[in-house]
CHARMM internal coordinates of N, CA and C (Angstrom, degrees):
IC EDIT
DIST 1 N 1 CA 1.4542
DIST 1 CA 1 C 1.5239
ANGL 1 N 1 CA 1 C 108.23
DIST 1 C 2 N 1.3074
ANGL 1 CA 1 C 2 N 116.00
DIHE 1 N 1 CA 1 C 2 N 133.61
DIST 2 N 2 CA 1.4542
ANGL 1 C 2 N 2 CA 121.47
DIHE 1 CA 1 C 2 N 2 CA 175.35
DIST 2 CA 2 C 1.5201
ANGL 2 N 2 CA 2 C 108.84
DIHE 1 C 2 N 2 CA 2 C -82.66
DIST 2 C 3 N 1.3069
ANGL 2 CA 2 C 3 N 116.02
DIHE 2 N 2 CA 2 C 3 N 138.14
DIST 3 N 3 CA 1.4603
ANGL 2 C 3 N 3 CA 121.14
DIHE 2 CA 2 C 3 N 3 CA -177.74
DIST 3 CA 3 C 1.5204
ANGL 3 N 3 CA 3 C 108.97
DIHE 2 C 3 N 3 CA 3 C -115.89
DIST 3 C 4 N 1.3241
ANGL 3 CA 3 C 4 N 116.55
DIHE 3 N 3 CA 3 C 4 N 134.64
DIST 4 N 4 CA 1.4598
ANGL 3 C 4 N 4 CA 122.02
DIHE 3 CA 3 C 4 N 4 CA 173.98
DIST 4 CA 4 C 1.5280
ANGL 4 N 4 CA 4 C 107.56
DIHE 3 C 4 N 4 CA 4 C -105.08
DIST 4 C 5 N 1.2927
ANGL 4 CA 4 C 5 N 116.80
DIHE 4 N 4 CA 4 C 5 N 138.07
DIST 5 N 5 CA 1.4636
ANGL 4 C 5 N 5 CA 120.52
DIHE 4 CA 4 C 5 N 5 CA 179.49
DIST 5 CA 5 C 1.5253
ANGL 5 N 5 CA 5 C 109.39
DIHE 4 C 5 N 5 CA 5 C -100.98
DIST 5 C 6 N 1.3184
ANGL 5 CA 5 C 6 N 114.81
DIHE 5 N 5 CA 5 C 6 N 144.78
DIST 6 N 6 CA 1.4540
ANGL 5 C 6 N 6 CA 122.36
DIHE 5 CA 5 C 6 N 6 CA 176.50
DIST 6 CA 6 C 1.5259
ANGL 6 N 6 CA 6 C 108.59
DIHE 5 C 6 N 6 CA 6 C -124.18
DIST 6 C 7 N 1.3000
ANGL 6 CA 6 C 7 N 115.84
DIHE 6 N 6 CA 6 C 7 N 144.36
DIST 7 N 7 CA 1.4667
ANGL 6 C 7 N 7 CA 120.78
DIHE 6 CA 6 C 7 N 7 CA 169.20
DIST 7 CA 7 C 1.5225
ANGL 7 N 7 CA 7 C 105.20
DIHE 6 C 7 N 7 CA 7 C -109.31
DIST 7 C 8 N 1.3202
ANGL 7 CA 7 C 8 N 116.55
DIHE 7 N 7 CA 7 C 8 N 116.29
DIST 8 N 8 CA 1.4627
ANGL 7 C 8 N 8 CA 120.41
DIHE 7 CA 7 C 8 N 8 CA -176.68
DIST 8 CA 8 C 1.5207
ANGL 8 N 8 CA 8 C 109.56
DIHE 7 C 8 N 8 CA 8 C -126.36
DIST 8 C 9 N 1.3104
ANGL 8 CA 8 C 9 N 115.18
DIHE 8 N 8 CA 8 C 9 N 156.60
DIST 9 N 9 CA 1.4630
ANGL 8 C 9 N 9 CA 121.09
DIHE 8 CA 8 C 9 N 9 CA 178.65
DIST 9 CA 9 C 1.5095
ANGL 9 N 9 CA 9 C 109.28
DIHE 8 C 9 N 9 CA 9 C -128.38
DIST 9 C 10 N 1.3257
ANGL 9 CA 9 C 10 N 115.62
DIHE 9 N 9 CA 9 C 10 N 139.96
DIST 10 N 10 CA 1.4620
ANGL 9 C 10 N 10 CA 122.91
DIHE 9 CA 9 C 10 N 10 CA 176.07
DIST 10 CA 10 C 1.5168
ANGL 10 N 10 CA 10 C 107.96
DIHE 9 C 10 N 10 CA 10 C -127.74
DIST 10 C 11 N 1.3265
ANGL 10 CA 10 C 11 N 115.58
DIHE 10 N 10 CA 10 C 11 N 154.99
DIST 11 N 11 CA 1.4597
ANGL 10 C 11 N 11 CA 116.35
DIHE 10 CA 10 C 11 N 11 CA 169.58
DIST 11 CA 11 C 1.5333
ANGL 11 N 11 CA 11 C 107.03
DIHE 10 C 11 N 11 CA 11 C -67.41
DIST 11 C 12 N 1.3103
ANGL 11 CA 11 C 12 N 116.67
DIHE 11 N 11 CA 11 C 12 N 157.31
DIST 12 N 12 CA 1.4611
ANGL 11 C 12 N 12 CA 121.28
DIHE 11 CA 11 C 12 N 12 CA -171.56
DIST 12 CA 12 C 1.5294
ANGL 12 N 12 CA 12 C 113.06
DIHE 11 C 12 N 12 CA 12 C -60.25
DIST 12 C 13 N 1.3192
ANGL 12 CA 12 C 13 N 117.70
DIHE 12 N 12 CA 12 C 13 N -36.65
DIST 13 N 13 CA 1.4672
ANGL 12 C 13 N 13 CA 120.64
DIHE 12 CA 12 C 13 N 13 CA 179.78
DIST 13 CA 13 C 1.5197
ANGL 13 N 13 CA 13 C 110.79
DIHE 12 C 13 N 13 CA 13 C -64.34
DIST 13 C 14 N 1.3238
ANGL 13 CA 13 C 14 N 116.63
DIHE 13 N 13 CA 13 C 14 N -45.79
DIST 14 N 14 CA 1.4633
ANGL 13 C 14 N 14 CA 120.34
DIHE 13 CA 13 C 14 N 14 CA 178.25
DIST 14 CA 14 C 1.5249
ANGL 14 N 14 CA 14 C 110.73
DIHE 13 C 14 N 14 CA 14 C -65.30
DIST 14 C 15 N 1.3097
ANGL 14 CA 14 C 15 N 117.25
DIHE 14 N 14 CA 14 C 15 N -40.81
DIST 15 N 15 CA 1.4643
ANGL 14 C 15 N 15 CA 120.64
DIHE 14 CA 14 C 15 N 15 CA 179.53
DIST 15 CA 15 C 1.5304
ANGL 15 N 15 CA 15 C 110.89
DIHE 14 C 15 N 15 CA 15 C -59.61
DIST 15 C 16 N 1.3232
ANGL 15 CA 15 C 16 N 117.31
DIHE 15 N 15 CA 15 C 16 N -44.09
DIST 16 N 16 CA 1.4744
ANGL 15 C 16 N 16 CA 120.35
DIHE 15 CA 15 C 16 N 16 CA 177.62
DIST 16 CA 16 C 1.5179
ANGL 16 N 16 CA 16 C 111.10
DIHE 15 C 16 N 16 CA 16 C -62.62
DIST 16 C 17 N 1.3285
ANGL 16 CA 16 C 17 N 116.91
DIHE 16 N 16 CA 16 C 17 N -41.96
DIST 17 N 17 CA 1.4635
ANGL 16 C 17 N 17 CA 120.81
DIHE 16 CA 16 C 17 N 17 CA -179.87
DIST 17 CA 17 C 1.5288
ANGL 17 N 17 CA 17 C 111.03
DIHE 16 C 17 N 17 CA 17 C -64.01
DIST 17 C 18 N 1.3178
ANGL 17 CA 17 C 18 N 117.34
DIHE 17 N 17 CA 17 C 18 N -40.11
DIST 18 N 18 CA 1.4699
ANGL 17 C 18 N 18 CA 121.00
DIHE 17 CA 17 C 18 N 18 CA 178.72
DIST 18 CA 18 C 1.5178
ANGL 18 N 18 CA 18 C 110.04
DIHE 17 C 18 N 18 CA 18 C -65.71
DIST 18 C 19 N 1.3144
ANGL 18 CA 18 C 19 N 117.12
DIHE 18 N 18 CA 18 C 19 N -46.28
DIST 19 N 19 CA 1.4717
ANGL 18 C 19 N 19 CA 119.72
DIHE 18 CA 18 C 19 N 19 CA 179.35
DIST 19 CA 19 C 1.5209
ANGL 19 N 19 CA 19 C 110.85
DIHE 18 C 19 N 19 CA 19 C -60.60
DIST 19 C 20 N 1.3188
ANGL 19 CA 19 C 20 N 116.83
DIHE 19 N 19 CA 19 C 20 N -41.87
DIST 20 N 20 CA 1.4669
ANGL 19 C 20 N 20 CA 121.40
DIHE 19 CA 19 C 20 N 20 CA 178.84
DIST 20 CA 20 C 1.5299
ANGL 20 N 20 CA 20 C 110.35
DIHE 19 C 20 N 20 CA 20 C -63.78
DIST 20 C 21 N 1.3193
ANGL 20 CA 20 C 21 N 116.60
DIHE 20 N 20 CA 20 C 21 N -44.34
DIST 21 N 21 CA 1.4666
ANGL 20 C 21 N 21 CA 120.63
DIHE 20 CA 20 C 21 N 21 CA -179.53
DIST 21 CA 21 C 1.5251
ANGL 21 N 21 CA 21 C 111.59
DIHE 20 C 21 N 21 CA 21 C -66.16
DIST 21 C 22 N 1.3179
ANGL 21 CA 21 C 22 N 117.09
DIHE 21 N 21 CA 21 C 22 N -35.26
DIST 22 N 22 CA 1.4680
ANGL 21 C 22 N 22 CA 120.89
DIHE 21 CA 21 C 22 N 22 CA -179.70
DIST 22 CA 22 C 1.5189
ANGL 22 N 22 CA 22 C 111.20
DIHE 21 C 22 N 22 CA 22 C -67.58
DIST 22 C 23 N 1.3198
ANGL 22 CA 22 C 23 N 116.51
DIHE 22 N 22 CA 22 C 23 N -27.75
DIST 23 N 23 CA 1.4643
ANGL 22 C 23 N 23 CA 119.86
DIHE 22 CA 22 C 23 N 23 CA 178.96
DIST 23 CA 23 C 1.5180
ANGL 23 N 23 CA 23 C 111.35
DIHE 22 C 23 N 23 CA 23 C 59.92
DIST 23 C 24 N 1.3161
ANGL 23 CA 23 C 24 N 116.38
DIHE 23 N 23 CA 23 C 24 N -126.72
DIST 24 N 24 CA 1.4689
ANGL 23 C 24 N 24 CA 120.94
DIHE 23 CA 23 C 24 N 24 CA -176.16
DIST 24 CA 24 C 1.5213
ANGL 24 N 24 CA 24 C 113.71
DIHE 23 C 24 N 24 CA 24 C -83.43
DIST 24 C 25 N 1.3303
ANGL 24 CA 24 C 25 N 116.82
DIHE 24 N 24 CA 24 C 25 N -16.26
DIST 25 N 25 CA 1.4658
ANGL 24 C 25 N 25 CA 117.91
DIHE 24 CA 24 C 25 N 25 CA -179.82
DIST 25 CA 25 C 1.5328
ANGL 25 N 25 CA 25 C 109.69
DIHE 24 C 25 N 25 CA 25 C -78.13
DIST 25 C 26 N 1.3171
ANGL 25 CA 25 C 26 N 117.23
DIHE 25 N 25 CA 25 C 26 N 155.45
DIST 26 N 26 CA 1.4665
ANGL 25 C 26 N 26 CA 119.09
DIHE 25 CA 25 C 26 N 26 CA 177.35
DIST 26 CA 26 C 1.5299
ANGL 26 N 26 CA 26 C 110.67
DIHE 25 C 26 N 26 CA 26 C -59.27
DIST 26 C 27 N 1.3132
ANGL 26 CA 26 C 27 N 115.46
DIHE 26 N 26 CA 26 C 27 N 140.04
DIST 27 N 27 CA 1.4643
ANGL 26 C 27 N 27 CA 120.63
DIHE 26 CA 26 C 27 N 27 CA -179.66
DIST 27 CA 27 C 1.5280
ANGL 27 N 27 CA 27 C 110.69
DIHE 26 C 27 N 27 CA 27 C -57.13
DIST 27 C 28 N 1.3219
ANGL 27 CA 27 C 28 N 117.41
DIHE 27 N 27 CA 27 C 28 N -38.22
DIST 28 N 28 CA 1.4673
ANGL 27 C 28 N 28 CA 119.73
DIHE 27 CA 27 C 28 N 28 CA -179.57
DIST 28 CA 28 C 1.5260
ANGL 28 N 28 CA 28 C 111.12
DIHE 27 C 28 N 28 CA 28 C -63.76
DIST 28 C 29 N 1.3205
ANGL 28 CA 28 C 29 N 117.52
DIHE 28 N 28 CA 28 C 29 N -35.33
DIST 29 N 29 CA 1.4645
ANGL 28 C 29 N 29 CA 121.29
DIHE 28 CA 28 C 29 N 29 CA 177.09
DIST 29 CA 29 C 1.5196
ANGL 29 N 29 CA 29 C 109.84
DIHE 28 C 29 N 29 CA 29 C -65.24
DIST 29 C 30 N 1.3233
ANGL 29 CA 29 C 30 N 116.67
DIHE 29 N 29 CA 29 C 30 N -44.70
DIST 30 N 30 CA 1.4685
ANGL 29 C 30 N 30 CA 121.54
DIHE 29 CA 29 C 30 N 30 CA -179.79
DIST 30 CA 30 C 1.5331
ANGL 30 N 30 CA 30 C 109.90
DIHE 29 C 30 N 30 CA 30 C -62.94
DIST 30 C 31 N 1.3358
ANGL 30 CA 30 C 31 N 116.79
DIHE 30 N 30 CA 30 C 31 N -44.57
DIST 31 N 31 CA 1.4649
ANGL 30 C 31 N 31 CA 120.29
DIHE 30 CA 30 C 31 N 31 CA -179.87
DIST 31 CA 31 C 1.5266
ANGL 31 N 31 CA 31 C 111.60
DIHE 30 C 31 N 31 CA 31 C -65.44
DIST 31 C 32 N 1.3292
ANGL 31 CA 31 C 32 N 117.39
DIHE 31 N 31 CA 31 C 32 N -38.30
DIST 32 N 32 CA 1.4726
ANGL 31 C 32 N 32 CA 120.31
DIHE 31 CA 31 C 32 N 32 CA 178.32
DIST 32 CA 32 C 1.5270
ANGL 32 N 32 CA 32 C 110.27
DIHE 31 C 32 N 32 CA 32 C -62.96
DIST 32 C 33 N 1.3278
ANGL 32 CA 32 C 33 N 116.45
DIHE 32 N 32 CA 32 C 33 N -42.59
DIST 33 N 33 CA 1.4653
ANGL 32 C 33 N 33 CA 119.66
DIHE 32 CA 32 C 33 N 33 CA 178.66
DIST 33 CA 33 C 1.5278
ANGL 33 N 33 CA 33 C 111.14
DIHE 32 C 33 N 33 CA 33 C -65.75
DIST 33 C 34 N 1.3219
ANGL 33 CA 33 C 34 N 117.00
DIHE 33 N 33 CA 33 C 34 N -39.29
DIST 34 N 34 CA 1.4685
ANGL 33 C 34 N 34 CA 120.32
DIHE 33 CA 33 C 34 N 34 CA 176.57
DIST 34 CA 34 C 1.5280
ANGL 34 N 34 CA 34 C 110.49
DIHE 33 C 34 N 34 CA 34 C -61.30
DIST 34 C 35 N 1.3313
ANGL 34 CA 34 C 35 N 116.81
DIHE 34 N 34 CA 34 C 35 N -41.16
DIST 35 N 35 CA 1.4674
ANGL 34 C 35 N 35 CA 120.60
DIHE 34 CA 34 C 35 N 35 CA 177.89
DIST 35 CA 35 C 1.5260
ANGL 35 N 35 CA 35 C 110.79
DIHE 34 C 35 N 35 CA 35 C -64.28
DIST 35 C 36 N 1.3483
ANGL 35 CA 35 C 36 N 117.08
DIHE 35 N 35 CA 35 C 36 N -41.65
DIST 36 N 36 CA 1.4652
ANGL 35 C 36 N 36 CA 120.29
DIHE 35 CA 35 C 36 N 36 CA 177.41
DIST 36 CA 36 C 1.5248
ANGL 36 N 36 CA 36 C 111.27
DIHE 35 C 36 N 36 CA 36 C -60.01
DIST 36 C 37 N 1.3332
ANGL 36 CA 36 C 37 N 116.46
DIHE 36 N 36 CA 36 C 37 N -45.50
DIST 37 N 37 CA 1.4733
ANGL 36 C 37 N 37 CA 120.29
DIHE 36 CA 36 C 37 N 37 CA 179.37
DIST 37 CA 37 C 1.5237
ANGL 37 N 37 CA 37 C 110.61
DIHE 36 C 37 N 37 CA 37 C -61.05
DIST 37 C 38 N 1.3243
ANGL 37 CA 37 C 38 N 116.89
DIHE 37 N 37 CA 37 C 38 N -42.66
DIST 38 N 38 CA 1.4646
ANGL 37 C 38 N 38 CA 120.83
DIHE 37 CA 37 C 38 N 38 CA -179.15
DIST 38 CA 38 C 1.5239
ANGL 38 N 38 CA 38 C 110.63
DIHE 37 C 38 N 38 CA 38 C -63.83
DIST 38 C 39 N 1.3249
ANGL 38 CA 38 C 39 N 116.68
DIHE 38 N 38 CA 38 C 39 N -45.74
DIST 39 N 39 CA 1.4711
ANGL 38 C 39 N 39 CA 120.29
DIHE 38 CA 38 C 39 N 39 CA 179.54
DIST 39 CA 39 C 1.5215
ANGL 39 N 39 CA 39 C 111.06
DIHE 38 C 39 N 39 CA 39 C -63.84
DIST 39 C 40 N 1.3265
ANGL 39 CA 39 C 40 N 116.80
DIHE 39 N 39 CA 39 C 40 N -39.04
DIST 40 N 40 CA 1.4675
ANGL 39 C 40 N 40 CA 120.21
DIHE 39 CA 39 C 40 N 40 CA 177.64
DIST 40 CA 40 C 1.5281
ANGL 40 N 40 CA 40 C 110.20
DIHE 39 C 40 N 40 CA 40 C -63.97
DIST 40 C 41 N 1.3291
ANGL 40 CA 40 C 41 N 116.49
DIHE 40 N 40 CA 40 C 41 N -44.13
DIST 41 N 41 CA 1.4693
ANGL 40 C 41 N 41 CA 120.34
DIHE 40 CA 40 C 41 N 41 CA 179.41
DIST 41 CA 41 C 1.5269
ANGL 41 N 41 CA 41 C 110.73
DIHE 40 C 41 N 41 CA 41 C -61.76
DIST 41 C 42 N 1.3235
ANGL 41 CA 41 C 42 N 116.92
DIHE 41 N 41 CA 41 C 42 N -42.93
DIST 42 N 42 CA 1.4624
ANGL 41 C 42 N 42 CA 119.67
DIHE 41 CA 41 C 42 N 42 CA 178.69
DIST 42 CA 42 C 1.5267
ANGL 42 N 42 CA 42 C 111.00
DIHE 41 C 42 N 42 CA 42 C -64.29
DIST 42 C 43 N 1.3272
ANGL 42 CA 42 C 43 N 116.24
DIHE 42 N 42 CA 42 C 43 N -38.10
DIST 43 N 43 CA 1.4658
ANGL 42 C 43 N 43 CA 119.92
DIHE 42 CA 42 C 43 N 43 CA 176.78
DIST 43 CA 43 C 1.5127
ANGL 43 N 43 CA 43 C 111.54
DIHE 42 C 43 N 43 CA 43 C -63.50
DIST 43 C 44 N 1.3304
ANGL 43 CA 43 C 44 N 115.68
DIHE 43 N 43 CA 43 C 44 N -43.11
DIST 44 N 44 CA 1.4667
ANGL 43 C 44 N 44 CA 119.51
DIHE 43 CA 43 C 44 N 44 CA 178.63
DIST 44 CA 44 C 1.5183
ANGL 44 N 44 CA 44 C 111.32
DIHE 43 C 44 N 44 CA 44 C -64.70
DIST 44 C 45 N 1.3336
ANGL 44 CA 44 C 45 N 117.11
DIHE 44 N 44 CA 44 C 45 N -39.28
DIST 45 N 45 CA 1.4644
ANGL 44 C 45 N 45 CA 119.78
DIHE 44 CA 44 C 45 N 45 CA 176.88
DIST 45 CA 45 C 1.5280
ANGL 45 N 45 CA 45 C 110.90
DIHE 44 C 45 N 45 CA 45 C -62.18
DIST 45 C 46 N 1.3293
ANGL 45 CA 45 C 46 N 116.25
DIHE 45 N 45 CA 45 C 46 N -36.05
DIST 46 N 46 CA 1.4604
ANGL 45 C 46 N 46 CA 120.08
DIHE 45 CA 45 C 46 N 46 CA 176.79
DIST 46 CA 46 C 1.5166
ANGL 46 N 46 CA 46 C 111.91
DIHE 45 C 46 N 46 CA 46 C -64.55
DIST 46 C 47 N 1.3243
ANGL 46 CA 46 C 47 N 115.85
DIHE 46 N 46 CA 46 C 47 N -41.53
DIST 47 N 47 CA 1.4729
ANGL 46 C 47 N 47 CA 120.58
DIHE 46 CA 46 C 47 N 47 CA 178.38
DIST 47 CA 47 C 1.5232
ANGL 47 N 47 CA 47 C 109.90
DIHE 46 C 47 N 47 CA 47 C -63.59
DIST 47 C 48 N 1.3236
ANGL 47 CA 47 C 48 N 116.51
DIHE 47 N 47 CA 47 C 48 N -45.97
DIST 48 N 48 CA 1.4686
ANGL 47 C 48 N 48 CA 120.39
DIHE 47 CA 47 C 48 N 48 CA 179.59
DIST 48 CA 48 C 1.5258
ANGL 48 N 48 CA 48 C 110.01
DIHE 47 C 48 N 48 CA 48 C -62.89
DIST 48 C 49 N 1.3151
ANGL 48 CA 48 C 49 N 116.52
DIHE 48 N 48 CA 48 C 49 N -42.55
DIST 49 N 49 CA 1.4664
ANGL 48 C 49 N 49 CA 120.18
DIHE 48 CA 48 C 49 N 49 CA 178.59
DIST 49 CA 49 C 1.5158
ANGL 49 N 49 CA 49 C 111.96
DIHE 48 C 49 N 49 CA 49 C -59.71
DIST 49 C 50 N 1.3105
ANGL 49 CA 49 C 50 N 116.42
DIHE 49 N 49 CA 49 C 50 N -43.34
DIST 50 N 50 CA 1.4707
ANGL 49 C 50 N 50 CA 120.48
DIHE 49 CA 49 C 50 N 50 CA 178.31
DIST 50 CA 50 C 1.5278
ANGL 50 N 50 CA 50 C 110.63
DIHE 49 C 50 N 50 CA 50 C -64.22
DIST 50 C 51 N 1.3370
ANGL 50 CA 50 C 51 N 115.86
DIHE 50 N 50 CA 50 C 51 N -43.33
DIST 51 N 51 CA 1.4731
ANGL 50 C 51 N 51 CA 120.03
DIHE 50 CA 50 C 51 N 51 CA 179.08
DIST 51 CA 51 C 1.5294
ANGL 51 N 51 CA 51 C 109.73
DIHE 50 C 51 N 51 CA 51 C -60.11
DIST 51 C 52 N 1.3406
ANGL 51 CA 51 C 52 N 116.32
DIHE 51 N 51 CA 51 C 52 N -43.71
DIST 52 N 52 CA 1.4633
ANGL 51 C 52 N 52 CA 119.76
DIHE 51 CA 51 C 52 N 52 CA -178.72
DIST 52 CA 52 C 1.5286
ANGL 52 N 52 CA 52 C 112.01
DIHE 51 C 52 N 52 CA 52 C -66.65
DIST 52 C 53 N 1.3353
ANGL 52 CA 52 C 53 N 117.14
DIHE 52 N 52 CA 52 C 53 N -32.19
DIST 53 N 53 CA 1.4730
ANGL 52 C 53 N 53 CA 119.45
DIHE 52 CA 52 C 53 N 53 CA 175.67
DIST 53 CA 53 C 1.5222
ANGL 53 N 53 CA 53 C 110.53
DIHE 52 C 53 N 53 CA 53 C -62.37
DIST 53 C 54 N 1.3349
ANGL 53 CA 53 C 54 N 116.05
DIHE 53 N 53 CA 53 C 54 N -37.96
DIST 54 N 54 CA 1.4525
ANGL 53 C 54 N 54 CA 120.87
DIHE 53 CA 53 C 54 N 54 CA -177.29
DIST 54 CA 54 C 1.5250
ANGL 54 N 54 CA 54 C 113.15
DIHE 53 C 54 N 54 CA 54 C -82.48
DIST 54 C 55 N 1.3485
ANGL 54 CA 54 C 55 N 117.75
DIHE 54 N 54 CA 54 C 55 N -32.02
DIST 55 N 55 CA 1.4614
ANGL 54 C 55 N 55 CA 121.52
DIHE 54 CA 54 C 55 N 55 CA -171.01
DIST 55 CA 55 C 1.5240
ANGL 55 N 55 CA 55 C 114.49
DIHE 54 C 55 N 55 CA 55 C -121.17
DIST 55 C 56 N 1.3130
ANGL 55 CA 55 C 56 N 117.81
DIHE 55 N 55 CA 55 C 56 N -3.68
DIST 56 N 56 CA 1.4609
ANGL 55 C 56 N 56 CA 121.16
DIHE 55 CA 55 C 56 N 56 CA -176.48
DIST 56 CA 56 C 1.5283
ANGL 56 N 56 CA 56 C 110.58
DIHE 55 C 56 N 56 CA 56 C 92.48
DIST 56 C 57 N 1.3305
ANGL 56 CA 56 C 57 N 114.97
DIHE 56 N 56 CA 56 C 57 N 159.58
DIST 57 N 57 CA 1.4626
ANGL 56 C 57 N 57 CA 120.07
DIHE 56 CA 56 C 57 N 57 CA -178.44
DIST 57 CA 57 C 1.5193
ANGL 57 N 57 CA 57 C 111.74
DIHE 56 C 57 N 57 CA 57 C -63.01
DIST 57 C 58 N 1.3216
ANGL 57 CA 57 C 58 N 114.86
DIHE 57 N 57 CA 57 C 58 N 145.26
DIST 58 N 58 CA 1.4639
ANGL 57 C 58 N 58 CA 119.86
DIHE 57 CA 57 C 58 N 58 CA 175.17
DIST 58 CA 58 C 1.5256
ANGL 58 N 58 CA 58 C 108.22
DIHE 57 C 58 N 58 CA 58 C -73.28
DIST 58 C 59 N 1.3310
ANGL 58 CA 58 C 59 N 116.01
DIHE 58 N 58 CA 58 C 59 N 137.62
DIST 59 N 59 CA 1.4555
ANGL 58 C 59 N 59 CA 119.12
DIHE 58 CA 58 C 59 N 59 CA 179.00
DIST 59 CA 59 C 1.5301
ANGL 59 N 59 CA 59 C 110.18
DIHE 58 C 59 N 59 CA 59 C -92.27
DIST 59 C 60 N 1.3263
ANGL 59 CA 59 C 60 N 115.93
DIHE 59 N 59 CA 59 C 60 N 173.91
DIST 60 N 60 CA 1.4675
ANGL 59 C 60 N 60 CA 120.95
DIHE 59 CA 59 C 60 N 60 CA -176.67
DIST 60 CA 60 C 1.5286
ANGL 60 N 60 CA 60 C 112.30
DIHE 59 C 60 N 60 CA 60 C -58.71
DIST 60 C 61 N 1.3124
ANGL 60 CA 60 C 61 N 117.57
DIHE 60 N 60 CA 60 C 61 N -37.05
DIST 61 N 61 CA 1.4686
ANGL 60 C 61 N 61 CA 120.65
DIHE 60 CA 60 C 61 N 61 CA -179.58
DIST 61 CA 61 C 1.5319
ANGL 61 N 61 CA 61 C 110.43
DIHE 60 C 61 N 61 CA 61 C -65.83
DIST 61 C 62 N 1.3241
ANGL 61 CA 61 C 62 N 117.04
DIHE 61 N 61 CA 61 C 62 N -41.35
DIST 62 N 62 CA 1.4608
ANGL 61 C 62 N 62 CA 120.43
DIHE 61 CA 61 C 62 N 62 CA 178.65
DIST 62 CA 62 C 1.5263
ANGL 62 N 62 CA 62 C 110.96
DIHE 61 C 62 N 62 CA 62 C -65.88
DIST 62 C 63 N 1.3252
ANGL 62 CA 62 C 63 N 116.79
DIHE 62 N 62 CA 62 C 63 N -41.58
DIST 63 N 63 CA 1.4645
ANGL 62 C 63 N 63 CA 120.41
DIHE 62 CA 62 C 63 N 63 CA 178.39
DIST 63 CA 63 C 1.5252
ANGL 63 N 63 CA 63 C 111.08
DIHE 62 C 63 N 63 CA 63 C -64.71
DIST 63 C 64 N 1.3342
ANGL 63 CA 63 C 64 N 117.18
DIHE 63 N 63 CA 63 C 64 N -41.05
DIST 64 N 64 CA 1.4648
ANGL 63 C 64 N 64 CA 121.07
DIHE 63 CA 63 C 64 N 64 CA 178.49
DIST 64 CA 64 C 1.5227
ANGL 64 N 64 CA 64 C 110.82
DIHE 63 C 64 N 64 CA 64 C -64.60
DIST 64 C 65 N 1.3191
ANGL 64 CA 64 C 65 N 117.12
DIHE 64 N 64 CA 64 C 65 N -40.21
DIST 65 N 65 CA 1.4678
ANGL 64 C 65 N 65 CA 120.78
DIHE 64 CA 64 C 65 N 65 CA 178.51
DIST 65 CA 65 C 1.5235
ANGL 65 N 65 CA 65 C 110.54
DIHE 64 C 65 N 65 CA 65 C -63.45
DIST 65 C 66 N 1.3336
ANGL 65 CA 65 C 66 N 117.07
DIHE 65 N 65 CA 65 C 66 N -41.95
DIST 66 N 66 CA 1.4652
ANGL 65 C 66 N 66 CA 120.72
DIHE 65 CA 65 C 66 N 66 CA 178.79
DIST 66 CA 66 C 1.5243
ANGL 66 N 66 CA 66 C 110.70
DIHE 65 C 66 N 66 CA 66 C -65.20
DIST 66 C 67 N 1.3303
ANGL 66 CA 66 C 67 N 117.03
DIHE 66 N 66 CA 66 C 67 N -40.95
DIST 67 N 67 CA 1.4673
ANGL 66 C 67 N 67 CA 120.44
DIHE 66 CA 66 C 67 N 67 CA 178.28
DIST 67 CA 67 C 1.5238
ANGL 67 N 67 CA 67 C 110.60
DIHE 66 C 67 N 67 CA 67 C -63.48
DIST 67 C 68 N 1.3249
ANGL 67 CA 67 C 68 N 117.01
DIHE 67 N 67 CA 67 C 68 N -39.87
DIST 68 N 68 CA 1.4676
ANGL 67 C 68 N 68 CA 120.87
DIHE 67 CA 67 C 68 N 68 CA 177.73
DIST 68 CA 68 C 1.5175
ANGL 68 N 68 CA 68 C 111.84
DIHE 67 C 68 N 68 CA 68 C -62.42
DIST 68 C 69 N 1.3281
ANGL 68 CA 68 C 69 N 116.59
DIHE 68 N 68 CA 68 C 69 N -41.07
DIST 69 N 69 CA 1.4656
ANGL 68 C 69 N 69 CA 120.31
DIHE 68 CA 68 C 69 N 69 CA 178.08
DIST 69 CA 69 C 1.5177
ANGL 69 N 69 CA 69 C 110.75
DIHE 68 C 69 N 69 CA 69 C -63.30
DIST 69 C 70 N 1.3215
ANGL 69 CA 69 C 70 N 116.61
DIHE 69 N 69 CA 69 C 70 N -41.34
DIST 70 N 70 CA 1.4694
ANGL 69 C 70 N 70 CA 119.86
DIHE 69 CA 69 C 70 N 70 CA 179.45
DIST 70 CA 70 C 1.5264
ANGL 70 N 70 CA 70 C 110.53
DIHE 69 C 70 N 70 CA 70 C -64.39
DIST 70 C 71 N 1.3268
ANGL 70 CA 70 C 71 N 117.10
DIHE 70 N 70 CA 70 C 71 N -41.96
DIST 71 N 71 CA 1.4769
ANGL 70 C 71 N 71 CA 119.81
DIHE 70 CA 70 C 71 N 71 CA 179.23
DIST 71 CA 71 C 1.5145
ANGL 71 N 71 CA 71 C 110.83
DIHE 70 C 71 N 71 CA 71 C -62.76
DIST 71 C 72 N 1.3297
ANGL 71 CA 71 C 72 N 116.64
DIHE 71 N 71 CA 71 C 72 N -42.26
DIST 72 N 72 CA 1.4575
ANGL 71 C 72 N 72 CA 119.77
DIHE 71 CA 71 C 72 N 72 CA 179.93
DIST 72 CA 72 C 1.5300
ANGL 72 N 72 CA 72 C 112.32
DIHE 71 C 72 N 72 CA 72 C -64.13
DIST 72 C 73 N 1.3196
ANGL 72 CA 72 C 73 N 116.19
DIHE 72 N 72 CA 72 C 73 N -27.30
DIST 73 N 73 CA 1.4650
ANGL 72 C 73 N 73 CA 120.69
DIHE 72 CA 72 C 73 N 73 CA 177.56
DIST 73 CA 73 C 1.5229
ANGL 73 N 73 CA 73 C 111.50
DIHE 72 C 73 N 73 CA 73 C -84.83
DIST 73 C 74 N 1.3354
ANGL 73 CA 73 C 74 N 116.48
DIHE 73 N 73 CA 73 C 74 N -2.50
DIST 74 N 74 CA 1.4553
ANGL 73 C 74 N 74 CA 120.11
DIHE 73 CA 73 C 74 N 74 CA 178.27
DIST 74 CA 74 C 1.5132
ANGL 74 N 74 CA 74 C 114.65
DIHE 73 C 74 N 74 CA 74 C 84.04
DIST 74 C 75 N 1.3225
ANGL 74 CA 74 C 75 N 116.90
DIHE 74 N 74 CA 74 C 75 N 19.98
DIST 75 N 75 CA 1.4674
ANGL 74 C 75 N 75 CA 121.36
DIHE 74 CA 74 C 75 N 75 CA 178.36
DIST 75 CA 75 C 1.5094
ANGL 75 N 75 CA 75 C 109.04
DIHE 74 C 75 N 75 CA 75 C -102.41
DIST 75 C 76 N 1.3050
ANGL 75 CA 75 C 76 N 115.71
DIHE 75 N 75 CA 75 C 76 N 163.48
DIST 76 N 76 CA 1.4649
ANGL 75 C 76 N 76 CA 121.42
DIHE 75 CA 75 C 76 N 76 CA 178.09
DIST 76 CA 76 C 1.4987
ANGL 76 N 76 CA 76 C 110.33
DIHE 75 C 76 N 76 CA 76 C -102.28
END
COOR INIT
IC SEED 1 N 1 CA 1 C
IC BUILD
């Protein structure tokens, strides 16, 4: 696997929070996973946006039904 390096800066409070959240894993591993989650979420929002363009916005009942299905499957 090819690896790209980044030089990034955070304010000290955020840096401490990231290090604490990373725990024993390397901070770069934790940040890479956070970036993956963010990109996945943005991709999913794009899919939902496209669906809503074609079918109209989801209403509260539809969102509640989807949340219920996720809970029953053991997801958050």
